[in-house]
C-alpha positions in Angstrom: 64.1 80.3 -108.6 63.1 80.0 -105.0 64.1 76.8 -103.1 60.9 75.0 -101.8 62.6 74.5 -98.5 62.8 78.2 -98.0 59.0 78.4 -98.3 58.5 75.7 -95.6 57.8 76.7 -92.1 59.8 75.3 -89.3 57.1 72.8 -88.5 57.0 71.6 -92.1 60.7 71.1 -92.2 60.7 69.0 -89.0 57.9 66.9 -90.4 59.8 66.4 -93.7 62.9 65.4 -91.8 61.0 62.9 -89.8 59.5 61.5 -93.0 63.0 61.1 -94.5 64.3 59.4 -91.3 61.4 56.9 -91.4 62.1 56.1 -95.1 65.8 55.6 -94.3 64.9 53.3 -91.4 62.7 51.3 -93.7 65.5 51.0 -96.3 67.8 49.8 -93.5 65.3 47.2 -92.3 64.8 46.1 -95.9 68.5 45.7 -96.4 68.9 43.7 -93.1 65.9 41.5 -94.1 67.5 40.8 -97.5 70.8 40.0 -95.8 69.0 37.6 -93.3 67.2 36.0 -96.2 70.4 35.4 -98.0 72.1 33.9 -94.9 69.1 31.7 -94.3 69.1 30.6 -98.0 72.8 29.6 -97.6 72.1 27.7 -94.4 69.2 25.9 -96.1 71.4 25.0 -99.0 74.1 23.7 -96.7 71.6 21.6 -94.8 70.2 20.3 -98.1 73.7 19.4 -99.2 74.3 17.6 -95.9 71.0 15.8 -96.2 71.9 14.7 -99.7 75.3 13.5 -98.6 73.7 11.6 -95.7 71.2 10.1 -98.0 74.0 8.9 -100.4 75.9 7.4 -97.4 72.7 5.6 -96.2 72.1 4.3 -99.7 75.7 3.1 -100.0 75.5 1.5 -96.5 72.3 -0.2 -97.5 73.8 -1.4 -100.7 76.8 -2.8 -98.9 74.6 -4.5 -96.3 72.4 -6.0 -99.1 75.5 -7.2 -100.9 76.9 -8.7 -97.7 73.5 -10.3 -96.9 73.0 -11.6 -100.4 76.4 -13.0 -101.0 77.2 -14.2 -97.4 78.6 -17.8 -97.4 76.2 -18.6 -94.6 72.5 -19.1 -95.4 70.4 -16.2 -94.0 66.6 -15.7 -94.0 64.5 -13.0 -92.6 61.2 -14.3 -91.0 58.1 -12.5 -89.8 56.5 -13.3 -86.4 54.8 -16.4 -87.9 57.9 -17.8 -89.5 57.0 -16.6 -93.1 60.0 -15.9 -95.3 60.3 -12.1 -95.9 63.8 -12.3 -97.5 66.5 -14.9 -98.0 70.0 -14.6 -99.3 71.4 -16.5 -102.3 73.1 -19.1 -100.1 69.9 -19.8 -98.3 68.0 -20.1 -101.6 70.6 -22.5 -102.9 70.3 -24.6 -99.7 66.5 -24.9 -100.1 66.8 -25.5 -103.8 64.4 -22.7 -104.9 64.8 -19.2 -106.4 64.4 -16.2 -104.1 61.1 -15.0 -105.6 59.5 -18.4 -105.1 60.6 -18.5 -101.5 59.4 -15.0 -100.5 56.1 -15.1 -98.7 56.2 -18.9 -98.0 56.4 -20.4 -94.5 59.8 -21.8 -93.7 58.1 -24.7 -91.9 57.3 -26.1 -95.4 61.0 -26.8 -95.8 61.4 -28.3 -92.3 61.5 -32.1 -92.0 58.1 -33.3 -90.9 59.6 -34.9 -87.7 61.0 -31.5 -86.7 58.1 -29.1 -87.5 56.9 -29.0 -83.8 60.5 -28.1 -82.9 60.4 -25.2 -85.4 57.1 -23.9 -84.1 58.6 -24.0 -80.6 61.5 -22.0 -82.0 59.2 -19.3 -83.3 57.2 -19.2 -80.0 60.5 -18.6 -78.1 61.4 -15.8 -80.6 58.0 -14.1 -80.0 58.5 -14.5 -76.3 61.3 -11.9 -76.5 64.2 -14.3 -76.1 67.2 -13.4 -78.2 69.0 -15.1 -79.6 67.1 -18.4 -80.1 69.1 -21.4 -81.1 67.5 -24.7 -82.3 68.8 -27.8 -84.1 66.5 -29.4 -86.7 66.5 -30.9 -90.2 65.8 -29.0 -93.3 64.6 -30.6 -96.5 66.9 -30.0 -99.5 67.3 -31.5 -103.0 70.1 -33.7 -101.5 67.9 -34.9 -98.7 67.5 -33.9 -95.1 70.3 -31.7 -93.7 70.8 -31.0 -90.0 71.1 -27.3 -89.4 71.2 -25.0 -86.4 68.7 -22.1 -86.5 70.2 -19.0 -84.9 67.5 -16.2 -84.7 67.8 -12.6 -83.5 65.2 -9.8 -83.5 65.8 -7.6 -86.5 67.3 -4.2 -85.7 64.7 -1.5 -85.4 61.8 -3.9 -84.7 59.6 -3.1 -81.8 58.2 -5.7 -79.4 55.1 -6.2 -81.6 56.5 -5.3 -85.1 58.6 -8.5 -85.2 61.2 -9.6 -87.8 63.9 -12.1 -87.2 67.3 -12.5 -88.9 67.9 -16.2 -88.9 71.1 -18.0 -89.8 70.9 -21.6 -91.0 74.2 -23.2 -90.0 74.9 -26.5 -91.7 76.0 -29.1 -89.1 77.0 -31.8 -91.6 80.7 -31.0 -91.2 80.4 -31.0 -87.4 78.6 -34.4 -87.5 81.2 -35.8 -89.8 83.9 -34.6 -87.4 82.1 -36.0 -84.4 81.7 -39.4 -86.2 85.4 -39.3 -87.2 86.4 -38.6 -83.5 84.1 -41.5 -82.4 85.7 -43.8 -84.9 89.2 -42.6 -83.8 88.3 -43.3 -80.2 87.0 -46.8 -81.1 90.1 -47.5 -83.1 92.3 -46.2 -80.2 90.5 -48.4 -77.7 90.8 -51.4 -80.1 94.5 -50.7 -80.5 95.0 -50.4 -76.8 93.2 -53.7 -76.2 95.3 -55.3 -79.0 98.5 -53.9 -77.5 97.5 -55.2 -74.1 96.7 -58.6 -75.7 100.0 -58.7 -77.5 101.8 -57.6 -74.3 100.3 -60.5 -72.4 101.1 -62.9 -75.3 104.7 -61.6 -75.4 105.1 -62.0 -71.7 103.7 -65.5 -71.9 106.1 -66.3 -74.8 109.1 -64.9 -72.9 108.1 -67.0 -69.9 107.7 -70.0 -72.1 111.1 -69.5 -73.8 112.8 -68.9 -70.4 111.3 -72.1 -69.0 112.1 -74.1 -72.2 115.7 -72.9 -72.2 116.1 -73.8 -68.6 114.6 -77.3 -69.2 116.8 -77.8 -72.3 119.9 -76.6 -70.5 119.5 -78.7 -67.4 120.4 -82.1 -69.1 123.5 -80.6 -70.7 125.3 -79.9 -67.4 125.8 -83.6 -66.4 126.9 -84.4 -70.0 129.6 -81.7 -69.8 130.7 -82.9 -66.4 130.9 -86.4 -67.6 132.9 -85.4 -70.7 135.3 -83.3 -68.6 135.8 -86.2 -66.2 136.5 -88.6 -69.1 138.9 -86.2 -70.8 140.9 -85.9 -67.6 141.3 -89.6 -67.1 144.5 -91.2 -68.5 143.0 -94.6 -69.0 140.6 -93.4 -71.8 141.7 -94.9 -75.1 142.9 -92.4 -77.6 140.4 -93.8 -80.1 137.6 -92.4 -77.9 138.9 -88.9 -77.5 137.6 -87.7 -80.9 134.2 -88.9 -79.7 134.5 -87.0 -76.5 135.5 -83.9 -78.5 132.5 -84.4 -80.8 130.2 -84.7 -77.7 131.6 -81.5 -76.2 131.2 -79.7 -79.6 127.6 -80.7 -79.9 126.8 -79.8 -76.3 128.3 -76.4 -77.0 126.2 -76.1 -80.1 123.1 -77.0 -78.2 124.0 -74.4 -75.6 124.3 -71.7 -78.2 120.9 -72.7 -79.7 119.4 -72.3 -76.3 121.2 -68.9 -75.9 119.5 -67.9 -79.2 116.1 -68.5 -77.6 117.1 -66.4 -74.6 118.3 -63.6 -76.8 114.9 -63.3 -78.3 113.4 -62.4 -74.9 116.3 -60.1 -74.1 115.9 -58.2 -77.4 112.2 -57.7 -76.9 112.9 -56.4 -73.4 115.9 -54.3 -74.6 118.0 -56.2 -72.1 120.5 -57.7 -74.5 123.9 -56.9 -73.0 127.2 -56.6 -75.0 130.7 -57.0 -73.7 133.0 -55.9 -76.6 136.7 -56.7 -76.7 139.4 -57.0 -79.4 138.9 -60.3 -81.3 140.7 -62.2 -84.0 138.0 -62.9 -86.6 140.1 -65.7 -88.1 140.0 -67.6 -84.7 136.3 -67.0 -84.3 135.6 -68.3 -87.8 137.8 -71.4 -87.2 135.9 -72.1 -84.0 132.5 -71.8 -85.9 133.8 -74.3 -88.6 134.8 -76.7 -85.9 131.6 -76.2 -84.0 129.4 -77.2 -86.8 131.6 -79.9 -88.2 129.2 -82.7 -87.4 126.1 -80.7 -88.0 126.6 -80.0 -91.7 124.6 -81.8 -94.3 126.0 -84.8 -96.0 128.1 -84.0 -99.1 128.7 -80.4 -97.9 132.3 -79.4 -97.2 133.2 -76.2 -95.4 136.4 -74.4 -96.4 137.7 -71.4 -94.4 139.8 -68.9 -96.4 141.6 -67.2 -93.4 143.9 -64.8 -95.2 142.5 -61.4 -94.5 145.3 -58.8 -93.9 143.2 -57.0 -91.2 141.3 -59.5 -89.1 140.9 -57.9 -85.7 137.6 -56.3 -84.6 136.1 -54.9 -81.4 133.0 -57.0 -80.7 131.2 -59.2 -78.2 132.8 -62.7 -78.5 129.7 -64.7 -78.0 127.5 -62.4 -80.2 130.0 -62.5 -83.1 130.3 -66.3 -82.8 126.5 -66.5 -82.8 126.3 -64.3 -86.0 128.8 -66.4 -87.9 127.1 -69.6 -86.7 123.7 -68.4 -87.8 125.0 -67.4 -91.2 126.6 -70.8 -91.7 123.5 -72.6 -90.4 121.3 -70.7 -92.9 123.7 -71.6 -95.7 123.4 -75.3 -94.7 119.6 -75.0 -94.8 119.6 -73.4 -98.2 122.1 -75.8 -99.8 120.5 -78.6 -101.7 121.7 -82.1 -100.6 
């Protein structure tokens, strides 16, 4: 059998070879095209996966924002350029005492106190004027009555100059007003206390001055009496029967002097000027002196007995103050003892 190639001329062989080369080139292009299509398909699938992931992220972000918006503790409302409610969170709906579907599409001014509606319209005018943020204080009508709030409005993200939406917070100022009133009451109370303190200080100074003057006036007549008693006690021609009387006079003058000292001690204590001069004292001797001092001043029918038998009867104290303490105790006992 003769090979067909052997029958071909040289020109036919060249033409056949060219035909085979062209077919091979077509096959190569086809393979490259198929490869490019597969690469493109993979890229499209990757981009589609990325778009789906981005969409899921956007949806999750939107859901998080919606959850934050809806459940925020602060009342939030979204208004259009005319102040109509487009959206409101749960706290805002609770403040206005309506459900969210009933509030959507209604002008917020309907829930503004009549006296403040012009103020609200001015608030919206300033919002439309491009000012951001806009802050206004006015009263909102609620089921519990009018509540003073602060409107704080910002242009919603993504809104153009003409396509206007406003995120508006309604900040309840009740707590602030209560705090301001409490501070005002505290200031008034402080001023009242300062005036009262000043009045008491003036009264205390007047009292101290009165006691000082009184003690001086009371002490002045006692000096001549003591001088006279001392002169009589030094004379030898004074009958012995009169000497107990002189002793009684001196004792009562000493008693009066100590009563005057009590008055002066009141002023010294209030001025923190009460001085002490402590020394070692025999308490028995001090008590005996007190008993003798008040001998003629005790009520009728009352007898004072001093049991001076303490094994330890020395203390470190101011002599005059300790004597005054014992004397006050004994005098109080006299006053409380029925006659």
